C-alpha positions, 0 to 999 in steps of 0.5 A, a space after each residue: 478288703 479281702 485278706 487271704 492267708 496261705 501256708 498257715 497252721 490251724 494253731 496260727 490261724 487262731 492267733 491271727 484271727 484274734 489280731 484281725 477280728 472283724 476283717 474279711 480273712 480266709 485261711 488255707 494251710 496249703 501254699 500259694 502257687 500257680 495251682 492254688 492261686 484260684 483260691 485267692 482270685 478275689 483277694 486284695 491282700 495275701 499273706 504267705 510264707 517262704 514256701 509259697 511262690 508268687 511269680 508273674 503267673 500267680 500275680 496275673 491270676 490275682 487281679 484285685 491284689 494290692 498288697 503281699 505280706 510275707 511272714 519272713 525276712 527273705 522275699 526271693 520267693 516273690 517277683 517283687 519287680 513285677 509286683 511293683 510294676 502292677 502297683 502291688 506293695 510288698 512287706 516283710 518281717 525285717 528282723 525276728 531271728 537274729 539271735 534265734 538263727 545265730 544260736 541254731 548255727 552253733 547248734 549245728 556246729 556242736 552237733 557235728 563237732 561232738 557227733 551228737 546225732 551219731 551218739 544218740 542214734 547209737 544209744 537208741 538202737 543199742 541201749 549200750 552206754 559204752 562209747 567208741 572211737 567214731 564218737 570222738 569230736 573236737 573242740 571249737 576252742 581255738 578254731 578259726 570260724 569263717 563267717 560269710 555275711 555279717 548282717 544282724 545274724 552274722 554279728 550275733 554269730 561273731 559274739 557267740 564265737 567269742 564266748 567259745 574263744 574262736 578266731 573269727 574271720 569274715 567276708 562281707 560286701 560291705 564290711 562293718 569295721 565300726 562293729 569290729 572296733 566297737 566290740 573290741 574284737 581286735 585280734 579275734 575278728 577281722 574281715 578278709 576276702 572271700 577266698 581268704 575266708 574259705 581257705 583259712 577257716 576250720 568251720 564256715 557258716 553262711 549268713 548272707 542274703 541270696 541275691 542273683 549274684 550270690 547264687 552258688 557263691 560256694 561252688 566247686 572253685 571255692 570248695 577246692 580252696 577249702 582246708 581238707 576237713 573243713 566243716 560247712 554250715 548253712 542257715 541262710 539260703 540253700 541257693 548259696 551253695 552249688 549242691 553238686 559241688 557240695 556233694 563232690 566236696 563231701 565225697 572227696 573228703 574236703 568237707 568233713 561235715 555239713 550242717 544245714 537248715 536250708 537246701 537248694 531248691 527245697 520247695 519241691 522237697 516240701 511238696 514231695 511226690 505231689 510236686 513231681 506229679 504236678 508237671 511243674 518240676 523241671 529237669 533241673 528240679 529233678 536233678 537237684 532233688 536227687 542230689 538233696 536226697 543223696 545228701 540226706 543219706 550221708 552220715 556226716 551230714 545233718 539237715 533240718 527242715 528250715 526250723 532255725 527261725 522256729 522258736 516261740 519267741 521268734 514266731 510270736 514276733 513274726 505274727 505280731 509284725 505281720 499283723 502290723 504290716 497288714 494293718 498299716 496297709 489297711 490304714 494307708 500307712 504301710 510299714 516294712 516295705 520291701 524296696 
């Protein structure tokens, strides 16, 4: 079978080649989308990352396709329903960054709460070791942390927050009351409604998947409920937040700071001018790109380029699980299938 990898760095290609020696494998650093699908026209298996897009047009352009392996937990970049209708199986990496991403959420919290970026930039630009009022931060100790989504990552955020002596409130469609009881978070951890979490928390961090019903879970209505001076963290999916409402909340001073590793409609940002010139950009894409660029220029905003997962430990696990997924399919014993 012919296997084609997309969006894979040269340094990663050598790792996969070591695992898949003897297989018919081709590697491309570019993303898989409608423009690049021609390069995989004979592929039986494609392996992608979240920055690729496999929609109906891409699937139709790959007549031999039988299996899609995404090197991610999320799979909203794949039209799984259409793939299933064509008999194409899809696998993901179900768990690789539950500690990694949770730690990164606190990296963003601490960077905002202690003005780390501002202080570092001041030193770099001035070489003056005197501090000033704008560097004054605040303690996490005693603050109320609102967690939206208590899957594996959200649960690890709860555990880390306990170490900071934070009060934790959480919203989840399926509250894990056994988790709360088992970990003895009686007074410092409780489930509440989404409205209660967003209105009571000093810091809100998102760890929910982004299903269709969760798009713009945080919108103008929810932001209007938030405490003035709240801090918002997103290491989950950019589409969970309505970017226009977010910019409004920051300008109104409701949101004192925003830390994000993901943005709504972030794929065009990775392709930049090429995407805008491709003819694929819709008016909505252009609107959100403009809002994202506005966010990037705000002094109380920290944005990183989707690297919350990016540690040597997590990358190694992604690579190994991806290879296991591909080999499982080749051996007629597929694992980690998306359902």
